[in-house]
Structure formats: C-alpha cells, structure tokens
C-alpha positions as CSV (number, residue, x, y, z in Angstrom):
1,M,90.8,72.6,69.2
2,L,87.9,71.5,71.4
3,M,89.3,73.5,74.3
4,I,89.6,76.7,72.1
5,N,86.0,76.3,71.0
6,S,84.9,75.8,74.6
7,K,86.6,79.0,75.6
8,L,85.1,80.9,72.7
9,N,81.7,79.6,73.5
10,K,82.1,80.7,77.1
11,I,83.3,84.1,76.1
12,K,80.3,84.5,73.8
13,L,77.9,83.5,76.6
14,A,79.7,85.8,79.0
15,K,79.3,88.7,76.6
16,E,75.6,88.0,76.2
17,L,75.3,87.9,80.0
18,L,77.2,91.2,80.4
19,D,75.0,92.8,77.8
20,I,71.9,91.7,79.7
21,M,73.3,93.0,82.9
22,G,74.0,96.4,81.4
23,T,77.7,96.2,81.9
24,R,78.6,98.5,79.1
25,D,76.5,101.3,80.5
26,K,78.0,100.7,84.0
27,Y,81.6,101.1,82.7
28,V,80.6,104.2,80.8
29,S,78.9,105.7,83.8
30,L,82.2,105.3,85.8
31,T,83.3,108.5,84.1
32,S,80.8,110.4,86.2
33,F,82.8,109.6,89.3
34,L,86.0,111.2,87.9
35,K,86.9,114.8,88.7
36,I,87.3,116.1,85.2
37,K,87.4,119.6,84.0
38,P,84.1,120.4,82.4
39,E,85.7,121.2,79.0
40,A,87.3,117.7,79.0
41,K,84.2,115.7,80.1
42,E,82.8,115.3,76.6
43,L,86.1,114.0,75.2
44,V,86.5,111.5,78.1
45,L,83.0,110.2,77.7
46,K,83.6,109.8,73.9
47,E,86.9,107.9,74.5
48,T,85.3,105.8,77.2
49,K,82.4,104.8,74.9
50,A,84.9,104.1,72.1
51,S,87.0,101.8,74.2
52,V,84.3,100.1,76.3
53,D,84.6,97.0,74.1
54,E,88.1,96.4,75.4
55,I,87.0,96.3,79.1
56,V,83.9,94.2,78.2
57,N,86.1,91.7,76.4
58,L,88.4,91.5,79.4
59,T,85.5,91.1,81.7
60,A,84.0,88.4,79.5
61,S,87.3,86.5,79.6
62,V,87.2,86.6,83.4
63,Y,83.7,85.3,83.4
64,A,84.7,82.6,81.0
65,D,87.5,81.6,83.2
66,S,85.3,81.7,86.4
67,F,82.1,79.9,85.2
68,S,81.4,76.8,83.3
69,I,79.2,76.8,80.2
70,R,76.4,75.3,82.3
71,D,76.8,78.1,84.9
72,L,76.8,80.8,82.2
73,K,73.7,79.3,80.6
74,G,72.0,79.2,84.0
75,L,72.9,82.8,84.7
76,L,71.5,83.8,81.3
77,K,68.3,81.8,82.0
78,F,67.9,83.6,85.3
79,Y,68.5,87.1,83.9
80,K,66.1,86.5,81.0
81,S,63.4,85.3,83.4
82,R,60.7,87.6,84.9
83,V,62.5,87.6,88.3
84,G,65.9,88.2,86.7
85,K,64.6,91.1,84.7
86,K,62.9,92.5,87.8
87,Y,66.1,92.1,89.8
88,L,68.1,94.0,87.2
89,K,65.5,96.8,87.0
90,I,65.4,97.2,90.8
91,I,69.2,96.9,91.4
92,I,69.8,99.6,88.8
93,A,67.2,101.9,90.5
94,M,68.8,101.2,93.9
95,Q,72.3,101.9,92.8
96,P,72.4,105.7,93.5
97,T,71.0,105.0,97.0
98,M,73.5,102.2,97.6
99,D,76.4,104.3,96.3
100,K,75.5,107.2,98.7
101,M,75.0,104.7,101.6
102,G,78.5,103.2,100.9
103,S,80.1,106.6,100.6
104,D,78.5,107.8,103.8
105,W,79.6,104.7,105.6
106,V,83.2,105.0,104.5
107,S,83.2,108.7,105.5
108,S,81.9,107.7,108.9
109,V,84.5,105.0,109.4
110,V,87.3,107.4,108.4
111,Q,85.9,110.1,110.8
112,K,85.7,107.6,113.7
113,S,89.3,106.5,113.0
114,E,90.5,110.1,112.9
115,N,88.7,110.8,116.2
116,K,90.2,107.8,117.9
117,Y,93.6,108.8,116.5
118,Q,93.2,112.3,117.9
119,E,92.0,110.9,121.3
120,N,95.0,108.6,121.5
121,Y,97.3,111.5,120.6
122,L,95.8,113.7,123.4
123,R,95.9,110.9,125.9
124,L,99.5,110.0,125.3
125,K,100.5,113.7,125.3
126,A,98.7,114.2,128.7
127,E,99.8,111.0,130.4
128,K,103.3,110.5,129.1
129,G,104.3,114.1,128.2
130,I,105.6,112.8,124.8
131,D,104.7,113.9,121.3
132,P,102.9,110.9,119.9
133,A,103.4,112.2,116.4
134,D,107.0,110.8,116.8
135,Y,105.5,107.3,117.4
136,L,102.1,107.1,115.6
137,P,101.9,107.0,111.9
138,P,99.9,109.8,110.3
139,L,96.2,109.2,109.6
140,G,95.3,112.2,107.6
141,I,95.3,114.7,110.5
142,N,98.1,116.9,111.6
143,P,98.6,116.1,115.3
144,R,101.2,118.9,115.6
145,G,98.6,121.4,114.5
146,L,96.4,120.8,117.7
C-alpha cells in the first residue's frame, strides 16, 4: 500500500512538473510538424487536444519511474523559482531557432554523406571499372542515373 501511495505521489508531482514545463502545449504543437491536408488540420488538432491527457499521463509515469520524490520536489522548486521561470521563458522563445538549427544541421550531414557516397561511386567506377551500385548500399541517390 505504501508503495502504491508513493507511486501516486510521484505521478502527481510529475504531472505538476510537466504542467509547469508546458508539456501539454508542446505535445499539441507537434501537430504543426505533420504534413496534413489543410481540411484535416482542424480535426487533427482537436483530436490531439482531446487525447493529450493520455500522453501526459504516460510521460508522468516515466518521470515517476525515473525520479525520486525528492528529485521531483527539487525540480518543481527550481521551475517555480525566478531562474527556473526565466529558463522556461527563454527556452520556449529559443525553440524555433533551435529547431531550424537542428534541421539545417541534419540536412547538411545528409548532403555531405550523399556527396561522399557519390565521390566514392565515381572513384570506384574510374579506378576499377566496376559499377559500385552493385556493391554499395543505396543512400538516397541513384548512382545509375549519373
């Protein structure tokens, strides 16, 4: 019984922490990343908002399993503090910039990988006279189309 109460207390603290951190809004905003037909967007947003409690409960359970009551109280204390509130405000404002930066970085890495793949293809074809497409796995380019 004590263990059940402890888990329930941890989940309650975790939900409070998630609310302070704006987790509900973050989950709802994920729909903006989906490629949805304009006529379906409103329905998807409505369904997301209606079911957000489900993912918040699952997330709270993970927090409860990962942190002690003392840890959760410490996190709550931090996020309720002046510095914690400032951190949340700034991190939310930074998010679009961070998202774009991450997206640009991933695109750059993929482009570099494709360039190296193409260079290796051309080198093998020139040096060995073989078709590397028979040996190298595809990486999103069509080596036979060169």
